[in-house]
Every structure is written in C-alpha cells, then in structure tokens.
N, C-alpha and C positions, 0 to 999 in steps of 0.2 A: 807478288810479294812487295811490300813497301820497304823503303830503306830506313836505316837507323841513323838518327842525327848524332853528332858528336858534341859533347859538352865538356869543356875543360874543367870548370869549377862552378859552384853555385853563384859565385860573384862575377863570373865573366860574361855578363849579358849585355854590356853596353860600353861603347867607346864614346865618351862625351865629346861634344864639339867645344871649341874655344869659348870660354865664359868670361865674364867681367872679373875685375880684381876681387870684388866682394865675394863672388861665388867660387873662384878658382881654388881658393885655399881649402874649401870644404869638399872639393870633388875628389873622391878616392881614385886610386889607380885601378884600372880594369883591363881585362883582356881584350885584344883586338878581334878575337874569334867570336863569331856569332853563335848563340846557343842553338840556332836552327841549322848550322852548317853540317853538311853530311860528309862522311868518309868517302873518298873517291872510289874505293873498292866496292861500295854499296850501290845498289840500284837507286835511281833517283825517285824521290817522292814528289808528286805533283802538289800536294798540300804544303809541304815544307818549302818547295820552290816558290809558291805564290806568296808565302809569308816573307821569304827573303827578298822578293822583288818589290815590296811595298816601300814607298818613300814618304817621308814626312811632308805635310803641306805647310809647316811652319817656316816662315822666311829664315834663311840662314843668317846667323850673327844678329838676330833680333832679340829683344827682351823676352819674348815668348819662347823662342828656341832655347835661350839660356835657362829659363825656369824649368822647362821640360827636361833638359839634359841633367840638371842638378837633381831634380826629383827622381829621375830614373837611376842615376848613378848612386843615389843614397838609398836605393831600395834593397830590402832584404825580405823577399817574399817567399812564401811557402811554395808557390808555383815553380820556382827555380829548382828547388829540391825535388819536387814531384817529377819534373822533366828529367832530371838526372837519374832518378830511381827508375823511371820508365825506360830510359835508354839502357840501363844496366840489365833490366829484365829482358829487353829485346836482344841484347848481346848474348845473354844466357840461352835464349831460345834459338839463336841463329844456327847453331850446330846440332839441333835436336834430332836430325836425321842420322847422325852417326851412331854406331853401336854403343850400348851402355855396358859397363863392366862393374862388378861389385864383389865383395868377399862373401863367402858362405862358410859358416861353421855350424856343425851339428854334432849331437851326442847320441850315439847308438844305444840300443838296449843292453849291449854288452859292456858299455862304459867306455867305448872308444870315441875319440874326438876326430872328426873328419873336417879338414879345412880345405878350401879351394876358392876358385874364382868362377863366377857365372857371367857369361857373355850373352847378351840378347841383341837381336837386330830385327827391327820391324821391316817386313817384306811388303805388306799391303795393309793400309789402314784407312782406306776410303778418303784420303786427303787430310787426315787429322793432323799430322806433323806440319804439313804445309800451312794449314789453317792456324795452328798455334803460333807459327812464325808471323803470319799475317796479323793475328790478333795483337801480338807484342808490338809489331811495327805500327799498327793503327793506334795502339795505346800511347806510343810516343807522339804521334801526330796530335792526338787529343790533348796531351800535356803541353805540346808546343803552342797550340792555339790558345789554350787556357793561359799560358804565360804571356802571350801577346795581348790577350784581353786584359789581363791583370796589370800589365805595364802601361797600356794605353789608358786604362781607367785611372791609374796613379798619376799619369801625366795630366789627364783632364782635371783631376781633383786639385793638383797644384796650380794649374793654369786658372781654374775657376777662382781659387783663393786670391791669386795675383790680380785677376780682373776685378774681383770684388774690392780689393784695395785701390785699384785705379779708379773705379767708379766712385768710391767714397771720396777720394782725393779730388777728383774733378767736380763732383757735386759741391764739395766744401768750397772749392775755388770760385765756382759760379755764385754760390750763396754768399760768400764773403764780399764779392763785388756788389751784390744786391743789398746787403746789409749796410755797406758804406753809403750807398745812395739814399736808402730809406732813413738813415740817421741824419743825413743832410736835410731831408724833408721834415724830419722831426724838429730840427732847429728852426726851420722856416715857420712851421706851425706854431712853435713856442714863441717866436718873435711876433707872429700875427696875433697871438693871444695877448701877449704883453701890450701890443698896440691897440687892443680892443677890436680887431678885425675878425678874428676867429674865436670859436668857443672851445672849451676843454673836451667836448665830445670828439672833435676832429683829432685832437692830440691822442685821445685814447684809441681811436681807430688806427692811427699810424703806429702807435706803440704795440698794439695787438699784432699787426703785420710784422713788425720787427721781431717780436717774441716768437711768432710762428716760424719765421725764416731762421732765426737763431737756433731754435730747437732742431730744425732740419739739418743745419750745419753741424751741430753737436753729434747728431745721430750718424751723419756721413763720416765725420772724423773717427768716431768710435768704431764704425763698421770697418773702415780702412785699417785702423790699428789692430783690431781683432783678427782680420784676415791675414795681415802680415805676420802677426804673432803665431797664428796657426801654421802658416807656411814655414816659418822658421822652425817650429817644433817638428814639422814633417820632414824637412830637408836638412836641418842643422845649419842653415844659411840665412843670413839677414839680407833681404833684397831691398835695394832702393827702387822706389816706384818710378819707372821710366815709361812715359806714354807709349802705348802700343796701338798701332792702326789695325782696323779690321782686316781680315784676310781678303785677297782679291775676289771679286764676284766672278768666279769661273767654275765650270763644272769639274767635280772631282773625278779622278780616274774611274773607269768602269770596272771596279773590283767588287767582289762579293763581300758583304758584311761578315765580320768575324763570327757572328752567331751561325751564319750559313756554313762557313768553312768548318766550324766545330761540329755542326750537325752532320756534315758529310763524313768527317773523321769518325764520329760516333757510329754512323751507319756502317762504315767499313768494319769497325770493330765488332758491331753487332752481327754482321754477316759472317765474319770469321768465327765468332763464338757459336753461332748457329751451326756452322759447318763442323766444328769440333763436337758439339752435342750430337749431331746426326751421326758422325763417325763412331761415337761411343755406343750408339744403339745397334750398330751392325758388326758382324763378326770380322775380325782381321786376322792376318797371318803373321806369325812371329817365329823366327828361328832362334834357337838357344843352344848354347854349348856350355858344358861344365867341366872344369879342370880341377880335380880334387886329389887328395893323397890316397884315395881309395880307387881311383881310376877316372877315366874320361868318358863323357857321353855327349850326345847331341840330340836335338829334338826339333820338331815343327809343331807349333801350337796354333789352334784356331779357336777364337773366342772373342768376347767383348766385355766391357766393364759392367754392364747392367743386366746382361742376359736377355733372351728373347721371351716375349710373352704376348698375351692377347692385347695388351695396351701399346705394343711397339708401334703399330701403324698410326694410331692416334698421336703418339708422341712425335713421330716423324712429320706428320701434317702440321702440328703445332710449331715445330721448329722451322719448317718452310714458311709458315705464316709470319714468323718473326722477321724474316727478310723483307717481306712486303711492308711490315710496320716501319722498319728502318727507312725504306724508300719514301714512304708517306711523310715521315717526320722531316726528312730533308725538304720535301716539297712545301710543307707547312712553314718551315724556317725560312725558306726562300721567299714565300709569299709575305710573311711578316716583315722580313727585311726590306723587301721592295716597298711595302706600304710605309714603313718607318722612314725610309730614305725620301720618298715623295713628300711625306708630311714635313720633314725637317727642311727640305729644299724650298717648299712653299713658305714655311715659316721664315726662312732666311730672306726670301724675296719680300715678304710682307714687312719684316722689320727694317729692311733697307728702305722701303717706301715710307714707313713711319718715321724713320730717322730724317729722310729728306724733307718730309712734310713738317716735322717739328722744327727743323733748322729754318725752313722758309717762314714758319709762323713766328719763330723767335726774331728773325730779321724784320718781319713786318711789325712785330710788337715794338721793337726798338725804334723803328721809323715813326710809328704812331705815338710813342712816348715823346720823341723829339718834337713832333707836331703839337701835341698837347702842352708840352713845356713852353713852347713859343707862344701858344695861345694863352697859357696861364700868365706869362709875363706881360701879355697885352691885356690882361684882365678879362679874357673870354672864357676861361676855365677855372674851376675851383681846384684847390690843392689836392683834395681827396680824389678828384677825377684823374689827376696826373699820377697820384700814388697808385691807384687801382690799375691804370694802364701799365705802369712800370712793373708792378708786381706780376701781372699776367705775362709780361715779356720774360721775366726771370723764371717763372714756372714753365714756360714753353722751352726755355733753354735747358732746364732740368729734365724735361721730357726727352729732349734731344740726346742728352747724356745717357739716359736709361736705354733708349732705343739703340744707341751706338753699341753699348756693351752687351745688350741682349742679343744683338745680331752676332757679335763676336762669339758669345757663348754658344749660340745655336750652330755656328760654323764649327766650333771645336767639338761639339757634341756629335755632329755628323762625322767628323774626322775620327773621333774615338770609335764609333761604331764600325767604321770601315778599316780601322787599324792603321790610320795615317798620321798619328801623332809622334811616331818615331820610325826611323829607317829600319826596315826588316833585318838588314845585315848588321845593324848595330845592337840588336836585342840578343 
C-alpha cells in the first residue's frame, strides 16, 4: 500500500527564495510545507520520496532562480486542487476495511414501520479493499507527479520568456555598436563622393547594410519588450533584464524523467484497478447484523457484484492482461525518456561548440576588420571591402548571441523534463 501525502492548502506549494526588490513585493506568502510531504503515520511512498529529493539546477540567488521562484509563487494551477482532491479520496479509502453501518427503515404489509441499523463487515474479498486503498494512494502519486510537471513547465515558460528578453537586449546592443560604426563609414563614403573619389553606388550599398542592421535591431528590441510584457502578465512582476550565464556544463543527476515517474504511478494505479475488477468477478464473504425494533438478526453472505457466467473466465484473463499492458507502458516511457535525454544532451554539447566557434569567428572577424581598415588607410583596400568585413564580424557576433541563449534554453528544457527547475520539497 502506498502512503497518502499531506497538503495544507491549494496555495501551499512553494516557499520562494530571496528575490530582488522588484520581485519581492509581488511574491505572495506561502506555506513552508511541501505538497508532497507525507504524514509520519503513513507508510512511505517511493515515488513521492523521489519527487521530494529533487533539487533545482538553477544557481541560487541568480536572476534565473528569481524568475523561477516568482513564477511558481504566482501560480494558481488546477493540478494543485487535483492533488488535494486525490489526497482526500485516499483518506476516505484508508479505513475502508472497517465495518460499515447504516440505517434501515421499512414498511410492512400491515402498515408497521420497522427501523434499525444494519452492520456489515467484509470477511474475504480477494484483496478488493486493499486494492481500493492502493488505487487511491496511486491516484495521489499520479496527481503529485502531474503537479511537479505542471510547475516545472510553468517555470520553464517564465524562464524562456526572460531569456527571450535577454537575447533581444543583447542582440540590440551588438547591433547598436555595429550601426554606430556603419554610420561612420557612411560619412566617410559621403565625403569621398563629395571629393569625387567614390560614386553614389558605394553610398547606396553602405546605406542598405545600415537599414538591414537597423531592422534587425528594431526586431530584437520588440522581441525583448514583448517577452518581458508577457512575463509581467504571467507573474504580475516587472523584471529588469539582468544578464544570465549559461548553466555549468555538468551532467545532471541520474534521475528519471517526470514522464517515466508518472508512467510508473499510472501503472501502479492500473494494477490496483485490475485487482479491484478481478475481485468483483469472484464471490466474497460478508458478515451482516441487523438491529431493528422488530428484533435482531445476523447472517453470512456469499456473492459478487456481477455474478458468475460463461464469460467470467475471459473477463479475468482480460483483467490480467491489463497488468502486462501497464508494465509495457512504463518500459515505453522509460525508452522515450532515455532517447529524449540523450538527444537534449547531444544538442547542448553541439550548441556549446557552436557558441565557441561563433565567438572565435567573431574575434577573427574583428581582427580582419582592423587589418582591412589599416590597409584602407594605406590605400590598399576599398571602403566597401572594409564595410563587408565589418558587417560579417557583426553577424558572427549575433550568431554567438543566438548560440549562447539556445544552449541555455536546451539546458532548461532538459531540467524541466527531469523535474529539476524547482526543489522538490519546495513544491
């Protein structure tokens, strides 16, 4: 039998870490108790324990951690209510082995009213009551994993918006520096035209490059503003864009993806349900007692819910087969989770390499530009050659920015799938 978690309230799923002044005012008061915490009197659940043991990979007191904390603290998700409901159902089933008692009122043919109490106690039910308790406990585990998935997804969404804002801000900063230099070249070309050294075609080429880069800058600024506005609508907090470094290139803990954990919880629930259905097909033994105004009586009853028939054997085989299906679904989820993790880890390595290469290319581009500029001053290069080389160095720098934030997003995506964007005992 699985244990039943304790949930103080639908809002008590997170204790936020210290945040900046801009975010602290919007962070609501929350309970210190985790939604996954279990009552000491209950048997421990391996699935709930593995959720509690997970730790966030976000650096403490970082901008990313602050955004995640505020996003989680401002959450009002249906999964919280679902977990509380499942816990209450489990509590209701926890004592289902005790006798049941209920009133009985009947009217005889002579017009007499007989009132009393009926007491029933299940003596043998092929494990049905135990399976019902196991089903309710597994239902709590499914709801707990769903809550963890939901909150990790919310954290990822908020972080992705914040990173989109950072990307736009950094791209606009790189582009602004490039525009300043290109406008300097525009003035040079204009002076050469006035002096009869260059033609207007050169000026048009330079102005085209300026317009292209200016459009990129406008798009980057708009993307950043839109992302921050979305994040504010999501969390109720206006964040200042503080640069965030990529996460360290280290292996994540060897934990199962949340999809696999959920598949295991669902398999436990399916097996418990199959056990209940099997018990319904077989006759059980129940003792009953009746205390009425007309006298007392007792009885032993043998029977089942659906009766026995020619199809009972086939139904029992189908129920047993459902247990095998549940085990196969766990294996499929584990295989898919392993494949996804390998793909994301390879993608992170590839993006790290791309970022390093783009940074090297940008540095080489700046060196080449300085060389061409010196040659231009010596009359060995045309102004358009210098402008082309400079534009390429700016584009390489923009590629570096994209690779940097793509790698960070891939790291966060992997952390989301593993349930590592928030501490388990803080959910």
